[in-house]
C-alpha positions, 0 to 999 in steps of 0.5 A: 124718855122714862116718867114716873108718876109717884102718889105720896100720903103725908101724915096732916102733921108733916105736910110743911114739913114734907112741902120743904124737904122736897123742894131740896130733893127737886131743886138738887134733882132737876139740875142732874145730868138727865133729868128733864122734869122734877114736878111736885104737885100737891092735890087741891081736894087733900092737902096730905096728898102729893104726886111726883112727876118725874122725866129722865132720859134714861134707865140709867139717869134714874138709876144716878138720881137713886144714888144721890146724896139728895134722894138719900136724905129725902127718902129718908126723912120722908119715909116716917112722914108717910100716911101709906107707902108711896106708889109709884107708876112709869110710862113712857114719853110719847108727846111731846116728842122734842124736850128741851132742857 
């Protein structure tokens, strides 16, 4: 299982638009094969800071996700709204050992 944590900083004037289009990306992403989680978090102290927590079964599932229409729509729409480039890191899930989908 591969987990990615992506930090996104959005320009203040686009926060609500970002939430709306990201909800669409979330709704579609959790339907994808090999997707276990696609959480979207908003920082309580800095409402322009979001974290995307994504868990996929394999690299092939991540690559599938990155070729979907909803991902392209999200990526291309939010790019000009970002205050700085997205910052992501990958992790290997250790626990829980069993993931229910």
